[in-house]
C-alpha positions in Angstrom: 25.5 -36.9 74.6 24.9 -40.6 74.8 28.1 -42.7 74.0 25.8 -45.3 72.4 25.0 -42.8 69.5 28.7 -42.2 69.0 29.5 -46.0 68.9 26.4 -46.9 66.8 27.0 -44.2 64.2 30.8 -44.0 64.3 32.1 -47.5 64.9 34.1 -47.8 61.6 35.8 -44.5 62.4 36.4 -45.5 66.0 37.9 -48.8 64.7 40.2 -46.9 62.3 38.8 -48.4 59.1 37.0 -45.3 57.9 38.2 -41.7 58.0 35.0 -40.0 59.2 31.4 -40.4 60.2 28.6 -37.8 60.0 25.5 -38.3 62.1 22.6 -36.6 63.8 22.4 -36.4 67.6 19.5 -35.1 69.7 20.2 -31.7 71.2 17.8 -30.1 73.6 20.6 -28.1 75.3 23.3 -26.8 73.0 25.6 -25.7 75.9 25.4 -29.2 77.5 26.1 -30.9 74.2 29.1 -28.7 73.6 30.4 -29.6 77.1 29.9 -33.3 76.3 31.8 -32.9 73.0 34.7 -31.3 74.8 34.8 -34.1 77.4 34.6 -36.7 74.7 37.4 -35.0 72.7 39.7 -35.2 75.8 39.1 -39.0 75.8 39.3 -39.4 72.0 42.1 -37.1 70.9 44.9 -39.4 72.3 43.5 -42.0 69.9 43.8 -39.6 66.9 40.1 -38.8 66.8 38.2 -35.5 66.8 34.4 -34.9 67.3 33.0 -31.6 65.9 29.5 -30.2 65.8 28.8 -29.2 62.2 25.4 -27.5 62.7 22.4 -27.2 65.0 18.9 -27.3 63.7 15.4 -28.4 65.0 16.5 -30.0 68.2 19.3 -31.9 66.6 23.0 -31.4 66.1 24.9 -32.8 63.1 28.2 -34.2 64.4 31.4 -35.2 62.5 33.7 -37.8 64.0 36.9 -38.0 62.1 40.6 -38.9 62.1 42.6 -35.8 61.0 45.7 -37.7 60.0 43.7 -40.0 57.8 41.7 -37.1 56.3 44.9 -35.3 55.4 45.9 -38.4 53.4 42.4 -38.7 51.8 42.4 -35.1 50.7 45.8 -35.4 49.0 44.4 -37.8 46.5 44.6 -36.0 43.1 40.9 -36.5 42.2 39.8 -35.5 45.7 41.9 -32.3 45.5 40.5 -31.5 42.1 36.9 -31.9 43.4 37.6 -29.7 46.3 39.1 -27.0 44.0 35.9 -27.2 41.9 33.8 -26.7 45.1 35.7 -23.5 45.9 38.4 -24.9 48.3 41.9 -23.6 47.8 45.2 -25.2 48.5 44.3 -25.4 52.2 45.4 -27.4 55.2 43.2 -30.2 56.4 41.9 -28.1 59.3 41.0 -25.3 57.0 39.2 -27.7 54.7 37.1 -29.0 57.6 36.4 -25.4 58.7 35.3 -24.6 55.1 33.1 -27.6 55.1 31.4 -26.5 58.3 30.8 -23.1 56.8 29.2 -24.7 53.7 26.9 -26.8 55.9 25.9 -23.7 57.9 25.3 -21.5 54.8 23.0 -24.0 53.1 20.2 -26.3 54.2 21.6 -29.0 51.9 24.6 -31.3 52.2 27.6 -30.0 50.2 28.3 -32.7 47.6 32.0 -32.8 48.5 31.2 -34.1 52.0 31.8 -37.6 50.8 35.5 -36.9 50.5 35.5 -36.2 54.3 33.8 -39.6 54.9 36.0 -42.0 53.1 33.8 -42.2 50.0 35.8 -43.0 46.9 36.5 -39.7 44.9 35.2 -41.4 41.7 31.8 -41.9 43.5 31.7 -38.4 44.8 32.5 -37.1 41.3 29.8 -39.5 39.8 27.2 -38.2 42.3 28.0 -34.6 41.3 28.1 -35.2 37.6 25.0 -37.4 37.4 23.0 -35.4 40.0 22.5 -38.5 42.2 21.1 -40.6 39.2 22.4 -43.5 37.3 24.4 -45.1 40.1 25.3 -48.8 40.1 24.3 -49.5 43.7 23.7 -47.7 47.0 24.7 -48.3 50.6 26.3 -45.6 52.7 26.8 -43.7 49.4 25.8 -44.0 45.8 28.3 -46.0 43.8 29.4 -45.0 40.3 32.8 -46.7 40.3 33.9 -50.0 41.7 30.7 -51.7 42.8 32.3 -54.9 44.2 34.7 -52.9 46.3 31.9 -50.7 47.6 29.7 -53.6 48.5 32.7 -55.2 50.4 33.2 -51.9 52.3 29.5 -51.6 53.1 29.6 -55.2 54.6 32.8 -54.4 56.5 31.4 -51.3 58.0 28.1 -53.0 58.9 30.0 -55.9 60.6 32.2 -53.5 62.5 29.1 -51.6 63.8 27.5 -54.9 65.0 30.7 -55.9 66.8 31.2 -52.5 68.4 27.6 -52.3 69.6 27.8 -55.8 71.1 31.1 -54.9 72.8 29.8 -51.7 74.2 26.6 -53.4 75.5 28.8 -56.0 77.2 30.7 -53.4 79.1 33.6 -52.2 76.9 34.5 -48.6 77.4 34.8 -46.0 74.6 38.5 -45.7 75.2 38.8 -49.5 74.6 36.8 -49.3 71.4 38.6 -46.2 69.9 41.7 -47.6 68.1 44.9 -45.6 67.9 46.0 -45.6 64.3 
């Protein structure tokens, strides 16, 4: 797996300003990609990061880069916990919630709507997306916004700037371990 994909798609998560990032990665050889993921996890786990393959389909893998400690905090939010219960999650540990999310991805061709809770999307926006069936949103960026539009636009700009900076740093020779911030 090319580190550039990880940096380009996961910079805000690597920087510690976003809980998780979900992105496609070319996958011609599943075994080789899994080996690369294990190697990357040995380098990333000391920084509090985990990279998981969510599913494989059509020559691509869907990868999830996340910070388990931050995800635990995010999923404890009352509205997030309620949305997870409504989606069939029980009172489960963070690791079991991730495992359940992986199962939901693999069981269906669609993205489970609760995935936003695993990606730092505000619970009110995840709820709005579910309730309004992806219609009637105030604005869209990384996600469709139903709540605080100004806050979301600020976050979109922050994530975009972080990605620009991380790509430039990587291209100028910074190593992944230097870019992955320990939080």
